[in-house]
N, C-alpha and C positions, 0 to 999 in steps of 0.2 A: 374504478377497478373494473376489469373485463367481465363479462357475464358469461363467458366461455369457461370460467374454473368452475369445476365440480367441488361442492362442499368447501367454499371459500372460508378460510380462517379469519378471524380477527387479530390483528398483531399490533401489540404496543411496541413501537420502535423506540427503544429508551436510549438516550444519550443526552448528556448535558449540552452538546453542540448542537447547532441548528442543521437538519439534514437538508434544509431548501437552499441552503448556501453552497455553491460548488467549492468554496474555498475550504469548507470542513472537511479535513482529511483528503485535501486535494480533489474533493469530488466524490470521493468513495462513498460516503454516506447517502448521497444524492441518488447515486446509481444502483445502489443496494436497495433502497426504498423502492426505486422504479421497478427492479427486477421482482421483488416480492409482490408489489401489487399487480404485475403483469402475470404471474406465475401462480402466487398462493393465496392472496386475499386481500382484504382491506387492511391499510397501513395507518396506524393512529399515531401520530408523533407525540411523543411525551417532552421533547426538548424544543427550544432551549431553555435551559435552567440556570440561572445566576443566583447564587444564594448571597447572603451578607458576610460570608466567611473568606471569600476569595482575597479581599483587601486585606484584612488581617494577617492572612497566610503570606500574601506577598511582603508584607512589613517584617515577618518573622524570618522570611528568607533574606532580606535586606540586612537586618541586624547580624543573622548569623554568618553572612559573608564579610560584614564589616568587622566583627569581633572574633570570629573563630575561622574565617577563611573557608568555611566549608557551606555547601548550599543546602537549603532545606527543600525538598520536592514537594511543591505545593500539590501537583497533579495526583501524588500518591500519599494524601493525608486522610488519617481517620477522623480528624475533624471534620473535613470537607465531605467525607464519605457518610457521615452521619447526618449531616444537612441533605445531601443528596436523597438519602433512604427516606427522610421524612417528607420530602417534596415530591417524590415519586409515589410513595405509598398513597399520598393524599390523592395524586391524580388517578392513580389505578383504582381507588376506592369508588370513584365516581363513573367508572366504566366497566362495561363487560368485555373481556378479550379471552381469547383462547391460549394464547403463547405470548411471551415477551422475547423479542429479539433485542439483544444488547451488544452492538458492535464497538469494539475498544473502550469498553464501559467497565472496566473492573472496579473503579472507584464508585462508580454510581450503583452497582448491584451488591458489592461486598457485604453491606450491613441491611441491606433492603428485606423487609420482612413480606413475604407474599406466598400464596398457595399456586399462584399461576406459574406453571412451567418456563424455565428461562432456557434459551439459547443463547450462550455468549460466543462472541467470536473476537478474534484477535489476529494480528499477524506474528505476533511474538508473545514471551512471557518476559517478566522482570527479570528473572534469573538469567536470561540470555543478553538483555540489554545492560546489565550491570557491566560496566568497564567497555562496553563494545560502542554504543553511541557516545559521543563526547558529552552530551546532556546528562548522562547517567553517571558520570565520573565525580569524584569529590564530593558526594554527599554526606551528610551527617550520618551518624550509626542509626540514630532513630528512624531517618528515612528509609534506610536500607530495610530496617525491620518492618515499618509499616507498609512499604511497597509490597513485600514478599508475603506478608498476612493479607493483604488486600487481594493479591493475584491468587493465592491459596485459597480464599473465601469464594471470589469469583468463580473460580473453576470447580469447587466442590458444591456450590450452589446450583450450578447449572445441569439441566437434565442432559443437554447435549453441548459440546464445544465445536466450533469449526475453526480451522486453521487453513490458509494457503500453501503451507509446506510441510513436509515431512521433519524438517530442522525444528520448527516451533510445537508441532505435535509432539515429538518426542521428548522436548523439554516439559511439556505438561504432565507427561507419563513419567518420567525419570526425577524430575526436580519438585513436582507436587504431587505426585502419587495420584493422578488420574486414572480412571478406568479406562483402558483402551477403547472398550466397546463404546464409550460415549465420545470418542474423538473422531472427527470427520474432516479429511483432508481434500480440499479441491481449490483451484487457483481463482483468483479474482479476474476481472475483466478490464477493458480498456476506458477510461473515463473520458470519453470524447462522444458527445451528442451526433454529430455528424461526420458519418464515416464514409469514405468512397466505395462502390462496390468492387469486386473482385477484378472484373474485367478492366475496369479503369486503371486499378492499381498494377496490374500485371502489364498493361500496355504503355507504362509511362516512358517516357523518352531518354535514354541514358545521356548524360552531359558527355563533353571531352575533358573532364576532370571527376576525380573521385570526390563524392560529397558526402562528409560524415556529419552526422547530427548528434550532439549533445544536449540532454535536457536534464536539469537538475537545479535544486535552489541553494545547494551548498558546495560550492566550488571544491573546498578541501575534501570533505566527506566522499562527495561523489567521484573524486579523482580526476578533477579537471587538469591538474599539472600532468597527469600521465596522458590523457587525451592530447595535450599540447605537445607533449613530447612524441607521441605517434605521428601527429602531423608533422613536426620537424623532420622526424625520422623518414617519414614517406617522402618528403620534398628532397631530402638528401639522396635516396634512392632513385630519384627521377621520376616519382610517380606524382602526376599533377593533382595534388589532392587539396581540399578546403575543408575547414572545419566551421560549423555554426555552433554557437554555444547559447542556450535558451534557459532564461530563469534565475540566472546568477551573473554576478560581474566579478571577473578575476582581479586578483590582488593589484594594487596599483604598480605599474611598471611591467605588468606581465601583457604582452600583445604579440601578434604577428600578423604580417600584412595578408596572410590567407585565412585568419581566423576572424569571423563575424560575431559579435556579441547582441544579443537580443535581451536585455536584462529582464523584462518581466512581461508576462501575457496573462490577462485575467480572464479566465474561463467564464466567469459570469457574463461576458460582453460578447456578444456574437461576432463581431468583427475581429476581436482577437481570437476567439476560438478558432475563425477561419484562417487566421494568419498562422497559427500553430499547425493547423491541418495541412496548410500548403508547405510549410517547412518540412513536414513529414513526407508529403509527396514529392518534394523535390530533392530528396535525398537518396543515397544508395546504402549506405550503412549507418546503424546506430552505435555509438561508443558510450560506455559507462563503465570505466574502471573504479567503480564504487569500493570504499573501504569498509563500509557496513550498509547492510541492506536488509529489510525484513520482508516486504512484499514484491516490490518492483512493479507497480503499476505501468511504468513507462515502457516496461518490456512488451507488455500487451498491446500497448498504443503502437509502438514501433512495429510490431508483427502484424498488426491490422494494416499497416501501410505497405507490408511486404519487406520490411527492412530486417535483414539479419542482425542479430544483436552480439556485440564484442563486449563482455562484461567478466567482471570478478566473480569466481566461484567461492562465493560467501554468503553466510546468513541463510535468507530463504530464496536467493537467486534461483535455486533449482526447481522450486516451486512453478515457475513460469518457464524456464529455459531447459532445453534438452541439447546436450553438445552435440554439434555437427548436424543438427536439424534445423532448429530456428535460431541458432547463434553457435558462438563459441565462448567456453568458459575457460578462464584464466586463473593460475594459482595467484594468490595475494601478493607473491614475490615478482610477479611478471611485472615488466617495465614498459616505456614506450615502445621500445624495439620490438618487443614481443607483439604487441597489438599492431604495429605497423607492417609486421609480416605476414600475419593473418590477413590484412586488409589488401596487401600487396597481391598476395596468392588469388584472392577473390577478384580483384581488379584486372588483373592479368588473364584469368580463365573466365571469361564472360559466362559461359555455359555453366559453369559452377555457381557463379553469382546469381544467374536468371533462376536456376534450380532451388537454391537457398531462399531466394525471394518467394517462390512458390510455397515451399514447405513452411516458410514463416507465416505467410498468410492463412495456410491450411491450419497450423497450429492456433492461429487466432479464432478461426471458425470452428475448429473442433471443441476447444476448450477454455481459449483466454477471451471469452466475452460474457457479458452479464446476462444473457439469456442462459447460456450453459450454468452460469453459477445460479442462476434463479432457480433452475429445475433441480440442481442438487440440494440447494437450501430448503427448497419446497419440502422435499423427502424429510430432511433433517426436523424442520419444524413441525411437519405432520406427525412424526415419531414423537418429538416431545410433547406436542398437544394432547396425543393419547395417553401420555402416562401421567395426566392430572390426576393428583391424588398421592402421588408418590411423596414420602416424607422427606421433604427437602429441608436441610439446615436453616435454621432461623438466625 
């Protein structure tokens, strides 16, 4: 913990996942913890937590799928929430902390009894996720009820709630009755430890072909087929374009001579992190025609490398992107031709491309980085800590 922090807080970082593992929430927990340690105080990890109930719940889900063809949502289970509440209460009883920070931890805090103020953070709400992400469809009715109850309890228990987009914040207010004064909205940062400085990014050498980068773990949800259609359309227009896909593998039979696939890069490994950074640095545009998106950390990463983003205007994307500033936002109905026309315009107008590369990097430096997030989060955590003694629902 830096000695320069005035009146540092003792922060209980409450999540069942392991914040030290860069694979937890794609590294977001790791970078949040680092930012809080740098700007706010001492971070004390309460996770990882594994109860004896996960296996039982997975069995329930398997039986539900077999006999009812409906899924039971293990992650939003009151049976699991009760076990978390007991485990975290025991840990909290053995330490002195000023505030609890609970990122993406609605199930962990829903039934927790504590007098320590809670700052709950999420990039969405269950009301928004229902029928939006594929994994939240076809659930048992009990799962919909439990998940909404857990979401409501987590929001009610929190002294303050942080979201990265107005989309999520509005849902907390409209769908769960949250007090607008307790809702705080500011974006997250780029989950990359090693970042090139601005001069190096702006001095990158442009290739003789348009290099587009696509990073996502789910080809279908992230709009991989639309990105490929954009590549095909660009080639048809006579634009020498190439597409690099990172993080997933297209379906069998889906390929193109100008599409390179890098199936997986582990951010826990230095050499693979360096490879990902190199791919960002060697690209001109970032394309992600996503069908569903809550936070969009990859947009922050793309902007860190001066890459304008071509993305769908859906979910929480506007929390990171501003149209015609650090990217272009397309309606959900847009196809590969629409993305290709925008890319073609930038490629043929190099001055505009360079200008957007600069404004994209400026967006990263101003607000899409973990330092900026840490400064804002510190204000929220300090305000919550000062409210200790408030009657928080049990």
